[in-house]
PDB file of N, CA, C and O in Angstrom:
ATOM      1  N   MET A   1       3.714  84.720 -76.286  1.00  0.00           N
ATOM      2  CA  MET A   1       4.936  84.318 -76.936  1.00  0.00           C
ATOM      3  C   MET A   1       6.150  84.747 -76.128  1.00  0.00           C
ATOM      4  O   MET A   1       7.090  83.970 -75.961  1.00  0.00           O
ATOM      5  N   SER A   2       6.138  85.970 -75.627  1.00  0.00           N
ATOM      6  CA  SER A   2       7.286  86.443 -74.865  1.00  0.00           C
ATOM      7  C   SER A   2       7.411  85.695 -73.529  1.00  0.00           C
ATOM      8  O   SER A   2       8.517  85.548 -73.009  1.00  0.00           O
ATOM      9  N   MET A   3       6.312  85.233 -72.981  1.00  0.00           N
ATOM     10  CA  MET A   3       6.351  84.499 -71.720  1.00  0.00           C
ATOM     11  C   MET A   3       7.073  83.159 -71.890  1.00  0.00           C
ATOM     12  O   MET A   3       7.861  82.774 -71.025  1.00  0.00           O
ATOM     13  N   GLY A   4       6.819  82.451 -72.982  1.00  0.00           N
ATOM     14  CA  GLY A   4       7.500  81.182 -73.248  1.00  0.00           C
ATOM     15  C   GLY A   4       8.980  81.376 -73.514  1.00  0.00           C
ATOM     16  O   GLY A   4       9.785  80.487 -73.237  1.00  0.00           O
ATOM     17  N   PHE A   5       9.338  82.516 -74.043  1.00  0.00           N
ATOM     18  CA  PHE A   5      10.737  82.837 -74.337  1.00  0.00           C
ATOM     19  C   PHE A   5      11.543  82.972 -73.047  1.00  0.00           C
ATOM     20  O   PHE A   5      12.733  82.658 -73.033  1.00  0.00           O
ATOM     21  N   ILE A   6      10.928  83.424 -71.983  1.00  0.00           N
ATOM     22  CA  ILE A   6      11.608  83.609 -70.700  1.00  0.00           C
ATOM     23  C   ILE A   6      11.480  82.364 -69.821  1.00  0.00           C
ATOM     24  O   ILE A   6      12.432  82.003 -69.128  1.00  0.00           O
ATOM     25  N   VAL A   7      10.333  81.710 -69.838  1.00  0.00           N
ATOM     26  CA  VAL A   7      10.064  80.583 -68.950  1.00  0.00           C
ATOM     27  C   VAL A   7      10.953  79.384 -69.288  1.00  0.00           C
ATOM     28  O   VAL A   7      11.446  78.716 -68.379  1.00  0.00           O
ATOM     29  N   GLY A   8      11.162  79.102 -70.547  1.00  0.00           N
ATOM     30  CA  GLY A   8      11.974  77.946 -70.947  1.00  0.00           C
ATOM     31  C   GLY A   8      13.391  77.991 -70.385  1.00  0.00           C
ATOM     32  O   GLY A   8      13.800  77.064 -69.686  1.00  0.00           O
ATOM     33  N   PRO A   9      14.149  79.048 -70.674  1.00  0.00           N
ATOM     34  CA  PRO A   9      15.500  79.142 -70.104  1.00  0.00           C
ATOM     35  C   PRO A   9      15.504  79.208 -68.578  1.00  0.00           C
ATOM     36  O   PRO A   9      16.425  78.705 -67.935  1.00  0.00           O
ATOM     37  N   LEU A  10      14.479  79.824 -68.005  1.00  0.00           N
ATOM     38  CA  LEU A  10      14.400  79.900 -66.545  1.00  0.00           C
ATOM     39  C   LEU A  10      14.238  78.514 -65.936  1.00  0.00           C
ATOM     40  O   LEU A  10      14.862  78.206 -64.921  1.00  0.00           O
ATOM     41  N   ILE A  11      13.407  77.676 -66.547  1.00  0.00           N
ATOM     42  CA  ILE A  11      13.212  76.309 -66.051  1.00  0.00           C
ATOM     43  C   ILE A  11      14.507  75.512 -66.189  1.00  0.00           C
ATOM     44  O   ILE A  11      14.886  74.788 -65.269  1.00  0.00           O
ATOM     45  N   VAL A  12      15.183  75.638 -67.319  1.00  0.00           N
ATOM     46  CA  VAL A  12      16.462  74.940 -67.522  1.00  0.00           C
ATOM     47  C   VAL A  12      17.472  75.401 -66.476  1.00  0.00           C
ATOM     48  O   VAL A  12      18.206  74.592 -65.910  1.00  0.00           O
ATOM     49  N   PHE A  13      17.500  76.699 -66.227  1.00  0.00           N
ATOM     50  CA  PHE A  13      18.421  77.230 -65.222  1.00  0.00           C
ATOM     51  C   PHE A  13      18.115  76.662 -63.842  1.00  0.00           C
ATOM     52  O   PHE A  13      19.021  76.221 -63.136  1.00  0.00           O
ATOM     53  N   MET A  14      16.859  76.672 -63.461  1.00  0.00           N
ATOM     54  CA  MET A  14      16.466  76.215 -62.127  1.00  0.00           C
ATOM     55  C   MET A  14      16.667  74.714 -61.934  1.00  0.00           C
ATOM     56  O   MET A  14      16.922  74.270 -60.815  1.00  0.00           O
ATOM     57  N   ILE A  15      16.558  73.935 -62.991  1.00  0.00           N
ATOM     58  CA  ILE A  15      16.681  72.482 -62.868  1.00  0.00           C
ATOM     59  C   ILE A  15      18.134  72.025 -62.937  1.00  0.00           C
ATOM     60  O   ILE A  15      18.533  71.120 -62.204  1.00  0.00           O
ATOM     61  N   PHE A  16      18.923  72.637 -63.805  1.00  0.00           N
ATOM     62  CA  PHE A  16      20.285  72.140 -64.035  1.00  0.00           C
ATOM     63  C   PHE A  16      21.374  73.045 -63.469  1.00  0.00           C
ATOM     64  O   PHE A  16      22.263  72.576 -62.758  1.00  0.00           O
ATOM     65  N   VAL A  17      21.311  74.311 -63.774  1.00  0.00           N
ATOM     66  CA  VAL A  17      22.415  75.207 -63.428  1.00  0.00           C
ATOM     67  C   VAL A  17      22.422  75.563 -61.942  1.00  0.00           C
ATOM     68  O   VAL A  17      23.465  75.466 -61.296  1.00  0.00           O
ATOM     69  N   ALA A  18      21.302  75.965 -61.399  1.00  0.00           N
ATOM     70  CA  ALA A  18      21.255  76.408 -60.001  1.00  0.00           C
ATOM     71  C   ALA A  18      21.701  75.318 -59.019  1.00  0.00           C
ATOM     72  O   ALA A  18      22.514  75.603 -58.140  1.00  0.00           O
ATOM     73  N   PRO A  19      21.201  74.079 -59.133  1.00  0.00           N
ATOM     74  CA  PRO A  19      21.672  73.063 -58.183  1.00  0.00           C
ATOM     75  C   PRO A  19      23.176  72.779 -58.306  1.00  0.00           C
ATOM     76  O   PRO A  19      23.866  72.611 -57.301  1.00  0.00           O
ATOM     77  N   LEU A  20      23.670  72.729 -59.535  1.00  0.00           N
ATOM     78  CA  LEU A  20      25.103  72.500 -59.730  1.00  0.00           C
ATOM     79  C   LEU A  20      25.915  73.653 -59.157  1.00  0.00           C
ATOM     80  O   LEU A  20      26.959  73.444 -58.539  1.00  0.00           O
ATOM     81  N   TRP A  21      25.434  74.852 -59.363  1.00  0.00           N
ATOM     82  CA  TRP A  21      26.096  76.037 -58.840  1.00  0.00           C
ATOM     83  C   TRP A  21      26.142  75.991 -57.307  1.00  0.00           C
ATOM     84  O   TRP A  21      27.184  76.270 -56.714  1.00  0.00           O
ATOM     85  N   LEU A  22      25.046  75.648 -56.677  1.00  0.00           N
ATOM     86  CA  LEU A  22      25.004  75.563 -55.210  1.00  0.00           C
ATOM     87  C   LEU A  22      25.910  74.467 -54.675  1.00  0.00           C
ATOM     88  O   LEU A  22      26.605  74.666 -53.678  1.00  0.00           O
ATOM     89  N   ILE A  23      25.907  73.314 -55.328  1.00  0.00           N
ATOM     90  CA  ILE A  23      26.760  72.202 -54.891  1.00  0.00           C
ATOM     91  C   ILE A  23      28.226  72.612 -54.959  1.00  0.00           C
ATOM     92  O   ILE A  23      28.973  72.406 -54.002  1.00  0.00           O
ATOM     93  N   LEU A  24      28.637  73.186 -56.071  1.00  0.00           N
ATOM     94  CA  LEU A  24      30.037  73.592 -56.213  1.00  0.00           C
ATOM     95  C   LEU A  24      30.405  74.710 -55.248  1.00  0.00           C
ATOM     96  O   LEU A  24      31.517  74.737 -54.721  1.00  0.00           O
ATOM     97  N   HIS A  25      29.481  75.625 -55.016  1.00  0.00           N
ATOM     98  CA  HIS A  25      29.739  76.727 -54.090  1.00  0.00           C
ATOM     99  C   HIS A  25      29.996  76.209 -52.668  1.00  0.00           C
ATOM    100  O   HIS A  25      30.992  76.570 -52.040  1.00  0.00           O
ATOM    101  N   TYR A  26      29.102  75.375 -52.175  1.00  0.00           N
ATOM    102  CA  TYR A  26      29.250  74.895 -50.801  1.00  0.00           C
ATOM    103  C   TYR A  26      30.397  73.900 -50.663  1.00  0.00           C
ATOM    104  O   TYR A  26      30.989  73.790 -49.589  1.00  0.00           O
ATOM    105  N   ARG A  27      30.719  73.179 -51.724  1.00  0.00           N
ATOM    106  CA  ARG A  27      31.881  72.295 -51.689  1.00  0.00           C
ATOM    107  C   ARG A  27      33.167  73.105 -51.577  1.00  0.00           C
ATOM    108  O   ARG A  27      34.075  72.724 -50.838  1.00  0.00           O
ATOM    109  N   SER A  28      33.253  74.213 -52.298  1.00  0.00           N
ATOM    110  CA  SER A  28      34.441  75.058 -52.199  1.00  0.00           C
ATOM    111  C   SER A  28      34.521  75.721 -50.821  1.00  0.00           C
ATOM    112  O   SER A  28      35.615  75.899 -50.286  1.00  0.00           O
ATOM    113  N   LYS A  29      33.387  76.083 -50.250  1.00  0.00           N
ATOM    114  CA  LYS A  29      33.376  76.655 -48.898  1.00  0.00           C
ATOM    115  C   LYS A  29      33.857  75.630 -47.872  1.00  0.00           C
ATOM    116  O   LYS A  29      34.562  75.979 -46.925  1.00  0.00           O
ATOM    117  N   LYS A  30      33.481  74.381 -48.059  1.00  0.00           N
ATOM    118  CA  LYS A  30      33.903  73.325 -47.142  1.00  0.00           C
ATOM    119  C   LYS A  30      35.410  73.143 -47.198  1.00  0.00           C
ATOM    120  O   LYS A  30      36.063  73.004 -46.163  1.00  0.00           O
ATOM    121  N   HIS A  31      35.958  73.145 -48.394  1.00  0.00           N
ATOM    122  CA  HIS A  31      37.408  72.987 -48.534  1.00  0.00           C
ATOM    123  C   HIS A  31      38.157  74.186 -47.956  1.00  0.00           C
ATOM    124  O   HIS A  31      39.235  74.024 -47.384  1.00  0.00           O
ATOM    125  N   ALA A  32      37.605  75.364 -48.098  1.00  0.00           N
ATOM    126  CA  ALA A  32      38.246  76.557 -47.553  1.00  0.00           C
ATOM    127  C   ALA A  32      38.205  76.544 -46.028  1.00  0.00           C
ATOM    128  O   ALA A  32      39.116  77.063 -45.383  1.00  0.00           O
ATOM    129  N   GLY A  33      37.175  75.964 -45.450  1.00  0.00           N
ATOM    130  CA  GLY A  33      37.032  75.941 -44.002  1.00  0.00           C
ATOM    131  C   GLY A  33      37.839  74.856 -43.308  1.00  0.00           C
ATOM    132  O   GLY A  33      37.938  74.852 -42.081  1.00  0.00           O
ATOM    133  N   GLU A  34      38.414  73.941 -44.069  1.00  0.00           N
ATOM    134  CA  GLU A  34      39.161  72.842 -43.460  1.00  0.00           C
ATOM    135  C   GLU A  34      40.497  73.295 -42.893  1.00  0.00           C
ATOM    136  O   GLU A  34      41.059  72.611 -42.038  1.00  0.00           O
ATOM    137  N   GLY A  35      41.014  74.413 -43.339  1.00  0.00           N
ATOM    138  CA  GLY A  35      42.273  74.911 -42.828  1.00  0.00           C
ATOM    139  C   GLY A  35      43.427  74.531 -43.729  1.00  0.00           C
ATOM    140  O   GLY A  35      43.257  74.300 -44.926  1.00  0.00           O
ATOM    141  N   LEU A  36      44.597  74.471 -43.134  1.00  0.00           N
ATOM    142  CA  LEU A  36      45.811  74.208 -43.899  1.00  0.00           C
ATOM    143  C   LEU A  36      45.951  72.730 -44.228  1.00  0.00           C
ATOM    144  O   LEU A  36      45.565  71.857 -43.451  1.00  0.00           O
ATOM    145  N   SER A  37      46.511  72.479 -45.393  1.00  0.00           N
ATOM    146  CA  SER A  37      46.819  71.094 -45.747  1.00  0.00           C
ATOM    147  C   SER A  37      48.082  70.680 -45.002  1.00  0.00           C
ATOM    148  O   SER A  37      48.735  71.516 -44.377  1.00  0.00           O
ATOM    149  N   GLY A  38      48.422  69.423 -45.063  1.00  0.00           N
ATOM    150  CA  GLY A  38      49.618  68.927 -44.380  1.00  0.00           C
ATOM    151  C   GLY A  38      50.880  69.593 -44.880  1.00  0.00           C
ATOM    152  O   GLY A  38      51.764  69.931 -44.093  1.00  0.00           O
ATOM    153  N   ASP A  39      50.969  69.786 -46.198  1.00  0.00           N
ATOM    154  CA  ASP A  39      52.145  70.423 -46.792  1.00  0.00           C
ATOM    155  C   ASP A  39      52.236  71.888 -46.372  1.00  0.00           C
ATOM    156  O   ASP A  39      53.317  72.383 -46.053  1.00  0.00           O
ATOM    157  N   ASP A  40      51.088  72.583 -46.373  1.00  0.00           N
ATOM    158  CA  ASP A  40      51.070  73.980 -45.947  1.00  0.00           C
ATOM    159  C   ASP A  40      51.443  74.113 -44.478  1.00  0.00           C
ATOM    160  O   ASP A  40      52.151  75.044 -44.095  1.00  0.00           O
ATOM    161  N   HIS A  41      50.967  73.184 -43.658  1.00  0.00           N
ATOM    162  CA  HIS A  41      51.290  73.220 -42.228  1.00  0.00           C
ATOM    163  C   HIS A  41      52.790  73.011 -42.018  1.00  0.00           C
ATOM    164  O   HIS A  41      53.395  73.671 -41.173  1.00  0.00           O
ATOM    165  N   GLN A  42      53.388  72.102 -42.775  1.00  0.00           N
ATOM    166  CA  GLN A  42      54.823  71.856 -42.657  1.00  0.00           C
ATOM    167  C   GLN A  42      55.618  73.093 -43.073  1.00  0.00           C
ATOM    168  O   GLN A  42      56.588  73.455 -42.407  1.00  0.00           O
ATOM    169  N   LYS A  43      55.222  73.738 -44.157  1.00  0.00           N
ATOM    170  CA  LYS A  43      55.898  74.955 -44.605  1.00  0.00           C
ATOM    171  C   LYS A  43      55.776  76.063 -43.568  1.00  0.00           C
ATOM    172  O   LYS A  43      56.725  76.813 -43.336  1.00  0.00           O
ATOM    173  N   LEU A  44      54.616  76.162 -42.952  1.00  0.00           N
ATOM    174  CA  LEU A  44      54.414  77.172 -41.917  1.00  0.00           C
ATOM    175  C   LEU A  44      55.328  76.910 -40.725  1.00  0.00           C
ATOM    176  O   LEU A  44      55.902  77.847 -40.171  1.00  0.00           O
ATOM    177  N   GLN A  45      55.466  75.663 -40.330  1.00  0.00           N
ATOM    178  CA  GLN A  45      56.361  75.319 -39.222  1.00  0.00           C
ATOM    179  C   GLN A  45      57.809  75.649 -39.556  1.00  0.00           C
ATOM    180  O   GLN A  45      58.555  76.112 -38.693  1.00  0.00           O
ATOM    181  N   GLU A  46      58.213  75.413 -40.805  1.00  0.00           N
ATOM    182  CA  GLU A  46      59.570  75.761 -41.224  1.00  0.00           C
ATOM    183  C   GLU A  46      59.792  77.269 -41.165  1.00  0.00           C
ATOM    184  O   GLU A  46      60.849  77.733 -40.738  1.00  0.00           O
ATOM    185  N   LEU A  47      58.792  78.026 -41.596  1.00  0.00           N
ATOM    186  CA  LEU A  47      58.903  79.486 -41.535  1.00  0.00           C
ATOM    187  C   LEU A  47      58.978  79.989 -40.096  1.00  0.00           C
ATOM    188  O   LEU A  47      59.711  80.934 -39.804  1.00  0.00           O
ATOM    189  N   VAL A  48      58.233  79.368 -39.209  1.00  0.00           N
ATOM    190  CA  VAL A  48      58.288  79.749 -37.796  1.00  0.00           C
ATOM    191  C   VAL A  48      59.677  79.472 -37.237  1.00  0.00           C
ATOM    192  O   VAL A  48      60.218  80.292 -36.495  1.00  0.00           O
ATOM    193  N   ALA A  49      60.260  78.327 -37.583  1.00  0.00           N
ATOM    194  CA  ALA A  49      61.603  77.987 -37.113  1.00  0.00           C
ATOM    195  C   ALA A  49      62.635  78.980 -37.648  1.00  0.00           C
ATOM    196  O   ALA A  49      63.535  79.397 -36.918  1.00  0.00           O
ATOM    197  N   ARG A  50      62.508  79.355 -38.911  1.00  0.00           N
ATOM    198  CA  ARG A  50      63.434  80.341 -39.490  1.00  0.00           C
ATOM    199  C   ARG A  50      63.285  81.700 -38.806  1.00  0.00           C
ATOM    200  O   ARG A  50      64.277  82.383 -38.552  1.00  0.00           O
ATOM    201  N   ALA A  51      62.065  82.082 -38.513  1.00  0.00           N
ATOM    202  CA  ALA A  51      61.839  83.362 -37.837  1.00  0.00           C
ATOM    203  C   ALA A  51      62.462  83.351 -36.446  1.00  0.00           C
ATOM    204  O   ALA A  51      63.032  84.355 -36.019  1.00  0.00           O
ATOM    205  N   GLU A  52      62.364  82.243 -35.743  1.00  0.00           N
ATOM    206  CA  GLU A  52      63.000  82.128 -34.422  1.00  0.00           C
ATOM    207  C   GLU A  52      64.514  82.237 -34.528  1.00  0.00           C
ATOM    208  O   GLU A  52      65.148  82.897 -33.705  1.00  0.00           O
ATOM    209  N   GLN A  53      65.103  81.590 -35.543  1.00  0.00           N
ATOM    210  CA  GLN A  53      66.546  81.688 -35.756  1.00  0.00           C
ATOM    211  C   GLN A  53      66.957  83.123 -36.049  1.00  0.00           C
ATOM    212  O   GLN A  53      67.967  83.601 -35.531  1.00  0.00           O
ATOM    213  N   MET A  54      66.183  83.806 -36.873  1.00  0.00           N
ATOM    214  CA  MET A  54      66.496  85.195 -37.191  1.00  0.00           C
ATOM    215  C   MET A  54      66.388  86.079 -35.954  1.00  0.00           C
ATOM    216  O   MET A  54      67.194  86.990 -35.761  1.00  0.00           O
ATOM    217  N   LYS A  55      65.397  85.808 -35.125  1.00  0.00           N
ATOM    218  CA  LYS A  55      65.232  86.578 -33.896  1.00  0.00           C
ATOM    219  C   LYS A  55      66.442  86.393 -32.985  1.00  0.00           C
ATOM    220  O   LYS A  55      66.951  87.357 -32.414  1.00  0.00           O
ATOM    221  N   ASP A  56      66.898  85.147 -32.853  1.00  0.00           N
ATOM    222  CA  ASP A  56      68.071  84.874 -32.028  1.00  0.00           C
ATOM    223  C   ASP A  56      69.311  85.562 -32.584  1.00  0.00           C
ATOM    224  O   ASP A  56      70.122  86.095 -31.827  1.00  0.00           O
ATOM    225  N   ARG A  57      69.456  85.552 -33.903  1.00  0.00           N
ATOM    226  CA  ARG A  57      70.609  86.206 -34.526  1.00  0.00           C
ATOM    227  C   ARG A  57      70.573  87.719 -34.302  1.00  0.00           C
ATOM    228  O   ARG A  57      71.611  88.331 -34.049  1.00  0.00           O
ATOM    229  N   ILE A  58      69.402  88.319 -34.390  1.00  0.00           N
ATOM    230  CA  ILE A  58      69.270  89.755 -34.178  1.00  0.00           C
ATOM    231  C   ILE A  58      69.616  90.116 -32.740  1.00  0.00           C
ATOM    232  O   ILE A  58      70.298  91.111 -32.493  1.00  0.00           O
ATOM    233  N   VAL A  59      69.148  89.313 -31.795  1.00  0.00           N
ATOM    234  CA  VAL A  59      69.466  89.564 -30.381  1.00  0.00           C
ATOM    235  C   VAL A  59      70.969  89.480 -30.167  1.00  0.00           C
ATOM    236  O   VAL A  59      71.548  90.322 -29.480  1.00  0.00           O
ATOM    237  N   THR A  60      71.605  88.468 -30.752  1.00  0.00           N
ATOM    238  CA  THR A  60      73.062  88.314 -30.624  1.00  0.00           C
ATOM    239  C   THR A  60      73.780  89.502 -31.243  1.00  0.00           C
ATOM    240  O   THR A  60      74.716  90.038 -30.649  1.00  0.00           O
ATOM    241  N   LEU A  61      73.354  89.921 -32.429  1.00  0.00           N
ATOM    242  CA  LEU A  61      73.966  91.068 -33.097  1.00  0.00           C
ATOM    243  C   LEU A  61      73.808  92.335 -32.261  1.00  0.00           C
ATOM    244  O   LEU A  61      74.751  93.118 -32.151  1.00  0.00           O
ATOM    245  N   GLU A  62      72.649  92.547 -31.677  1.00  0.00           N
ATOM    246  CA  GLU A  62      72.434  93.723 -30.831  1.00  0.00           C
ATOM    247  C   GLU A  62      73.338  93.680 -29.603  1.00  0.00           C
ATOM    248  O   GLU A  62      73.854  94.716 -29.185  1.00  0.00           O
ATOM    249  N   GLN A  63      73.538  92.500 -29.018  1.00  0.00           N
ATOM    250  CA  GLN A  63      74.425  92.378 -27.867  1.00  0.00           C
ATOM    251  C   GLN A  63      75.866  92.716 -28.255  1.00  0.00           C
ATOM    252  O   GLN A  63      76.571  93.392 -27.506  1.00  0.00           O
ATOM    253  N   ILE A  64      76.297  92.248 -29.414  1.00  0.00           N
ATOM    254  CA  ILE A  64      77.651  92.544 -29.887  1.00  0.00           C
ATOM    255  C   ILE A  64      77.799  94.047 -30.131  1.00  0.00           C
ATOM    256  O   ILE A  64      78.795  94.648 -29.727  1.00  0.00           O
ATOM    257  N   LEU A  65      76.818  94.648 -30.788  1.00  0.00           N
ATOM    258  CA  LEU A  65      76.885  96.086 -31.039  1.00  0.00           C
ATOM    259  C   LEU A  65      76.837  96.888 -29.749  1.00  0.00           C
ATOM    260  O   LEU A  65      77.518  97.907 -29.635  1.00  0.00           O
ATOM    261  N   ASP A  66      76.051  96.451 -28.778  1.00  0.00           N
ATOM    262  CA  ASP A  66      76.000  97.141 -27.491  1.00  0.00           C
ATOM    263  C   ASP A  66      77.360  97.108 -26.810  1.00  0.00           C
ATOM    264  O   ASP A  66      77.758  98.089 -26.182  1.00  0.00           O
ATOM    265  N   ALA A  67      78.082  95.989 -26.926  1.00  0.00           N
ATOM    266  CA  ALA A  67      79.396  95.861 -26.290  1.00  0.00           C
ATOM    267  C   ALA A  67      80.458  96.674 -27.033  1.00  0.00           C
ATOM    268  O   ALA A  67      81.315  97.291 -26.401  1.00  0.00           O
ATOM    269  N   GLU A  68      80.410  96.681 -28.354  1.00  0.00           N
ATOM    270  CA  GLU A  68      81.473  97.332 -29.126  1.00  0.00           C
ATOM    271  C   GLU A  68      81.171  98.799 -29.424  1.00  0.00           C
ATOM    272  O   GLU A  68      82.103  99.601 -29.489  1.00  0.00           O
ATOM    273  N   ALA A  69      79.943  99.170 -29.602  1.00  0.00           N
ATOM    274  CA  ALA A  69      79.575 100.551 -29.922  1.00  0.00           C
ATOM    275  C   ALA A  69      78.289 100.897 -29.185  1.00  0.00           C
ATOM    276  O   ALA A  69      77.203 100.802 -29.758  1.00  0.00           O
ATOM    277  N   PRO A  70      78.398 101.297 -27.920  1.00  0.00           N
ATOM    278  CA  PRO A  70      77.211 101.501 -27.095  1.00  0.00           C
ATOM    279  C   PRO A  70      76.241 102.565 -27.634  1.00  0.00           C
ATOM    280  O   PRO A  70      75.054 102.527 -27.311  1.00  0.00           O
ATOM    281  N   GLN A  71      76.719 103.493 -28.432  1.00  0.00           N
ATOM    282  CA  GLN A  71      75.870 104.578 -28.931  1.00  0.00           C
ATOM    283  C   GLN A  71      75.235 104.259 -30.295  1.00  0.00           C
ATOM    284  O   GLN A  71      74.676 105.155 -30.928  1.00  0.00           O
ATOM    285  N   TRP A  72      75.309 103.026 -30.748  1.00  0.00           N
ATOM    286  CA  TRP A  72      74.806 102.691 -32.093  1.00  0.00           C
ATOM    287  C   TRP A  72      73.307 102.874 -32.227  1.00  0.00           C
ATOM    288  O   TRP A  72      72.813 103.157 -33.319  1.00  0.00           O
ATOM    289  N   ARG A  73      72.579 102.717 -31.138  1.00  0.00           N
ATOM    290  CA  ARG A  73      71.123 102.873 -31.197  1.00  0.00           C
ATOM    291  C   ARG A  73      70.698 104.342 -31.353  1.00  0.00           C
ATOM    292  O   ARG A  73      69.614 104.630 -31.859  1.00  0.00           O
ATOM    293  N   HIS A  74      71.554 105.253 -30.920  1.00  0.00           N
ATOM    294  CA  HIS A  74      71.208 106.671 -30.954  1.00  0.00           C
ATOM    295  C   HIS A  74      71.652 107.348 -32.239  1.00  0.00           C
ATOM    296  O   HIS A  74      71.273 108.493 -32.485  1.00  0.00           O
ATOM    297  N   LYS A  75      72.436 106.685 -33.056  1.00  0.00           N
ATOM    298  CA  LYS A  75      72.872 107.259 -34.325  1.00  0.00           C
ATOM    299  C   LYS A  75      71.740 107.232 -35.327  1.00  0.00           C
ATOM    300  O   LYS A  75      70.909 106.325 -35.336  1.00  0.00           O
ATOM    301  N   GLN A  76      71.729 108.256 -36.175  1.00  0.00           N
ATOM    302  CA  GLN A  76      70.680 108.313 -37.197  1.00  0.00           C
ATOM    303  C   GLN A  76      71.249 108.461 -38.551  1.00  0.00           C
ATOM    304  O   GLN A  76      70.505 108.526 -39.529  1.00  0.00           O
TER     305      GLN A  76
END
């Protein structure tokens, strides 16, 4: 009696749940491995452009500070 109690749900699991679980698992892995979507790639490019602008601004600011207050880097 106890054997039938375990075998029935196990068979249902192996026939229906396990294959569906594997299909969904590998499908999600495939989507994760594809990389960035077009929208994500565009946002990343915008962030890179902003970072470059900020870098240029920082360099300019450092040049101005070097000219006007040469000891600014040594102050704490």
